[in-house]
C-alpha positions in Angstrom: 0.0 0.0 0.0 1.4 3.3 -1.1 2.3 5.7 1.8 1.9 9.4 1.4 4.2 11.8 3.1 2.9 14.9 4.8 4.8 17.0 2.2 2.6 15.4 -0.5 -0.6 16.3 1.3 0.3 19.8 2.2 -0.6 21.4 -1.3 -3.9 19.6 -1.3 -4.8 20.7 2.2 -3.9 24.3 1.3 -6.1 24.2 -1.8 -9.0 22.9 0.3 -8.5 25.6 2.9 -8.4 28.3 0.3 -11.7 27.0 -1.3 -13.3 26.8 2.1 -12.1 30.3 3.0 -13.4 31.8 -0.3 -16.7 30.0 0.3 -17.0 31.3 3.8 -16.2 34.8 2.7 -18.8 34.8 0.0 -21.4 33.4 2.5 -20.5 36.1 5.1 -20.7 38.9 2.5 -24.1 37.5 1.3 -25.4 37.5 4.9 -24.4 41.0 5.6 -25.1 42.3 2.1 -27.7 44.8 3.3 -25.4 46.3 5.9 -22.7 46.6 3.2 -25.1 48.3 0.8 -26.1 50.8 3.6 -22.4 51.6 4.2 -21.8 52.0 0.4 -24.8 54.5 0.3 -23.1 56.3 3.2 -19.8 56.4 1.2 -21.7 57.8 -1.8 -23.1 60.7 0.3 -19.7 61.2 1.9 -18.2 61.7 -1.6 -20.7 64.5 -2.1 -20.0 66.0 1.3 -16.3 66.0 0.8 -16.5 67.8 -2.5 -18.8 70.4 -0.9 -16.3 70.7 1.9 -13.4 71.3 -0.5 -15.5 73.9 -2.4 -16.2 75.8 0.8 -12.5 75.5 1.7 -11.3 77.0 -1.6 -13.8 79.8 -1.6 -13.6 80.8 2.1 -10.1 79.8 3.1 -11.5 78.0 6.2 -9.6 74.9 7.4 -11.2 71.8 6.1 -12.5 70.8 9.5 -14.4 74.1 9.8 -15.5 74.0 6.2 -17.0 70.5 6.8 -18.8 71.7 9.9 -20.2 74.7 7.9 -21.4 72.3 5.2 -23.2 70.2 7.8 -24.8 73.2 9.4 -26.0 74.7 6.1 -27.4 71.3 5.0 -29.2 70.8 8.3 -30.7 74.3 8.1 -31.9 73.7 4.6 -33.5 70.4 5.5 -35.1 71.9 8.6 -36.5 74.8 6.5 -37.8 72.4 3.9 -39.4 70.2 6.5 -41.0 73.3 8.2 -42.4 74.9 5.0 -43.0 71.8 2.8 -43.4 68.9 5.2 -47.1 69.1 5.8 -47.7 69.9 2.1 -45.7 67.0 0.9 -47.5 64.6 3.4 -50.9 65.9 2.2 -49.8 65.5 -1.5 -48.7 61.9 -1.0 -51.9 61.1 0.9 -53.9 62.5 -2.0 -51.7 60.6 -4.4 -52.5 57.3 -2.7 -56.2 58.1 -2.8 -56.1 59.1 -6.4 -54.3 55.9 -7.4 -56.9 53.8 -5.6 -59.7 55.7 -7.2 -58.1 55.4 -10.7 -57.7 51.7 -10.3 -61.3 51.4 -9.3 -62.4 53.3 -12.3 -60.7 51.2 -14.9 -63.1 49.5 -17.4 -64.2 46.0 -16.7 -62.6 44.6 -19.9 -59.2 46.1 -18.9 -59.5 44.4 -15.5 -60.3 41.0 -17.1 -57.5 41.3 -19.6 -54.7 42.3 -17.2 -55.9 40.4 -14.2 -57.0 41.4 -10.7 -56.2 45.1 -10.4 -56.9 45.0 -6.7 -53.9 42.7 -6.3 -51.9 45.1 -8.4 -52.7 47.9 -5.9 -51.8 45.5 -3.1 -48.4 45.0 -4.7 -48.1 48.7 -5.0 -48.7 49.1 -1.3 -46.1 46.4 -0.6 -43.6 48.4 -2.7 -44.6 51.5 -0.7 -43.9 49.7 2.6 -40.5 48.7 1.2 -39.9 52.4 0.5 -40.8 53.3 4.1 -38.4 50.6 5.3 -35.7 52.0 3.0 -36.3 55.5 4.4 -36.0 54.1 7.9 -32.4 53.2 7.1 -31.6 56.8 6.2 -30.3 57.5 9.7 -27.7 54.7 9.3 -26.7 56.0 5.9 -26.5 59.6 7.2 -24.2 58.7 10.1 -22.0 56.5 7.9 -21.6 59.4 5.5 -20.7 61.9 8.3 -18.2 59.5 9.9 -16.5 58.7 6.5 -16.5 62.4 5.4 -15.1 63.5 8.8 -12.1 61.2 8.6 -11.7 59.9 5.0 -8.0 59.2 5.4 -8.6 56.9 8.3 -10.9 54.6 6.3 -8.9 54.9 3.1 -5.8 53.8 5.0 -7.7 50.9 6.6 -8.7 49.6 3.2 -5.2 50.0 1.8 -3.7 48.0 4.7 -5.8 45.0 3.7 -3.5 44.4 0.7 0.2 43.5 0.5 2.6 46.5 0.8 3.7 46.3 -2.8 0.1 46.9 -3.9 -0.6 49.9 -1.7 0.1 52.6 -4.3 -2.1 50.9 -6.8 -5.0 50.4 -4.3 -4.8 54.1 -3.4 -5.0 55.0 -7.1 -8.1 52.7 -7.5 -9.8 54.3 -4.5 -9.1 57.8 -5.9 -10.4 56.9 -9.3 -13.5 55.3 -7.8 -14.2 58.5 -5.7 -13.6 60.7 -8.7 -15.9 58.6 -11.0 -18.7 58.5 -8.4 -18.5 62.3 -8.0 -18.8 62.8 -11.8 -21.6 60.3 -12.0 -23.5 62.2 -9.2 -23.2 65.5 -11.0 -25.2 64.2 -14.0 -27.6 62.2 -11.8 -28.5 65.1 -9.5 -28.9 67.5 -12.5 -31.2 65.0 -14.2 -33.2 64.4 -11.0 -33.7 68.2 -10.3 -34.6 69.0 -13.9 -37.1 66.1 -14.3 -38.7 66.7 -10.9 -39.3 70.5 -11.6 -40.5 69.9 -15.2 -42.8 67.1 -14.2 -44.4 68.9 -11.3 -44.9 72.1 -13.3 -46.3 70.3 -16.3 -48.7 68.2 -14.2 -49.8 71.4 -12.4 -50.5 73.1 -15.7 -52.5 70.1 -16.8 -54.5 70.3 -13.6 -53.5 66.7 -12.5 -54.1 66.0 -8.8 -51.1 65.6 -6.5 -48.7 67.3 -9.0 -46.1 68.0 -6.3 -46.0 64.4 -5.1 -45.8 63.1 -8.6 -43.0 65.5 -9.4 -41.1 64.3 -6.3 -41.7 60.7 -7.4 -40.3 61.5 -10.8 -37.2 63.1 -9.4 -36.5 60.2 -7.0 -37.1 57.5 -9.7 -34.8 59.4 -12.1 -32.0 58.0 -9.8 -32.8 54.7 -11.5 -31.7 55.1 -15.2 -33.8 53.6 -18.0 -36.5 52.1 -15.8 -37.1 55.0 -13.4 -38.9 57.3 -15.9 -41.2 54.5 -16.9 -42.1 53.7 -13.3 -42.7 57.4 -12.6 -45.1 57.8 -15.5 -47.4 54.9 -14.5 -49.2 56.5 -11.5 -49.5 59.8 -13.3 -51.1 58.3 -16.4 -53.3 56.1 -14.2 -54.6 59.1 -12.3 -55.2 61.1 -15.5 -57.0 58.2 -17.0 -59.5 58.3 -14.2 -60.3 61.9 -15.4 -60.6 60.8 -19.1 -58.6 59.2 -21.9 -57.5 62.5 -23.4 -56.1 63.6 -20.1 -54.1 60.4 -19.9 -52.8 61.0 -23.4 -51.7 64.5 -22.5 -49.9 63.3 -19.4 -48.2 60.5 -21.3 -47.0 63.1 -23.9 -45.8 65.3 -21.1 -43.6 62.6 -19.7 -42.3 61.7 -23.2 -41.4 65.4 -23.9 -39.7 65.7 -20.6 -37.6 62.6 -21.3 -36.7 64.0 -24.7 -35.6 67.3 -23.2 -33.6 65.5 -20.5 -32.0 63.1 -23.0 -31.2 65.6 -25.8 -30.6 68.9 -23.9 -29.8 68.4 -20.2 -27.7 65.3 -20.3 -25.5 66.5 -23.2 -24.7 69.6 -21.2 -23.8 67.6 -18.2 -22.0 64.9 -20.2 -18.7 66.8 -20.2 -18.5 66.5 -16.4 -20.2 63.2 -15.7 -19.5 59.5 -16.1 -22.0 57.5 -18.2 -22.3 53.7 -18.3 -23.2 51.7 -21.5 -27.0 51.1 -21.4 -26.7 47.4 -21.4 -24.4 47.5 -18.4 -26.8 49.9 -16.6 -29.8 47.7 -17.3 -28.0 44.5 -16.3 -26.8 46.1 -13.1 -30.4 47.2 -12.2 -31.9 43.8 -12.9 -29.1 42.0 -11.0 -29.3 44.5 -8.0 -33.1 44.0 -7.8 -32.9 40.2 -7.9 -30.1 39.9 -5.4 -30.8 42.8 -2.9 -34.3 44.0 -3.6 -35.3 47.7 -3.6 -32.0 48.9 -2.1 -30.1 47.0 -4.7 -32.1 48.7 -7.5 -31.3 52.2 -6.2 -27.6 51.5 -5.7 -27.1 49.3 -8.8 -25.7 52.1 -11.0 -23.1 53.6 -8.6 -22.0 50.0 -7.8 -21.6 49.4 -11.5 -19.5 52.5 -11.7 -17.2 51.2 -9.1 -17.1 47.7 -10.7 -16.2 49.3 -14.1 -13.3 51.2 -12.5 -12.0 48.1 -10.9 -12.2 46.1 -14.1 -10.6 48.8 -16.2 -7.7 49.4 -13.8 -6.9 46.0 -12.4 -7.8 43.8 -15.4 -7.6 45.8 -18.6 -4.6 47.8 -17.6 -2.7 45.5 -15.2 -3.5 42.1 -16.6 -4.1 42.8 -20.3 -1.8 45.8 -20.6 -4.3 47.7 -22.6 -5.4 51.3 -22.1 -8.4 51.7 -19.9 -11.7 53.0 -21.5 -13.5 54.0 -18.2 -14.1 56.5 -16.8 -14.7 58.4 -20.0 
C-alpha cells in the first residue's frame, strides 16, 4: 500500500483551505449584504459632502474641518426649512396621491380588468412596494451617520482599506480608490442634475394640466430618475393612471408630457452635463439594475448604477490595464 508523506498532502490541504475560505467569505458577504449596501450608500453621500467641503475650503479659506462643519450646518438648516415649510404639504400631497391611485384603479373599465388580471392585487403589490420604500427610508439614519463619519475622517478609512492588501500593492490600491471616488462624483453630477430638472419639469407640467397631487408626482419622478432607463417609466405609470380616471384624453396628454420631458432631458440636459459626468453603457446599466433587484431588492435597484461605476473602474484598472496591458476605457 502506497504511503503518502505529509509534504505530498500539504498542497492539497492548502487548496481545500483556500476554497473553504473563499466560500466562507462569500457566504458572510451575502449574509451582511444589506449592511454593506447601507455603508456604500453612506460612502456615496460622503463623496458629495467631501466635494462640498473642498469647495467651501477653496472659496472661504477656512480649514477643512471648519469647512466640513459649515457644510453640515447649512445642509441641516436647509433640511429643517424644507421640513417646516414643505413637510405638511408633501405629506398631504402623498396622501392625496394614494387616494387618487386607488380611485383610478377602481375606475378602470371591466374589460381592462379582465385582460390584465386582478387590479386589486396590483394595488396590493403597489402598497407592498410603498412599505418597502418606508423601510428604505428608515435606514436613512444609518446612511447619514455613515456618511458623516466617513467624510469627517476619510484618510482613516482609506488607510484601513489599503492595509488589507500587500505592501507592494498599496500605491495601486490608493489609485483605484481615488479613481472610484472621482468617478462616483462625476456620476453624481449628472444624476443630480437630471433628478432636479425632471422633478421640476414634471411637477410644473402636471400642475399646468391640472392633474391632482402634482407636487407628489414631481417628487416621485425626481426620485425615480435616480434609476436610469427604468425609473422614468415607473414614474409615469401612476400619473397616467390618475389622469385616465379623469378621461382618456387627459391620460394621453400626461403620457405626452412625460415623453417630452424625457426627450428634453436626454437631448438637452444630459449632453450639457456629459462633459463632467460618467456615463455607463445602457446594457451595463440595465443589467446592473436587474441584478441588483434580484439579489438585494429595492435597495439594490437604487444602488445598482453607482455599484456598476465602481465595478467598471476596478475592471478597467486591475484587469484591462494591469492584466491585459491595454489602455483603460473607463471612466470616459
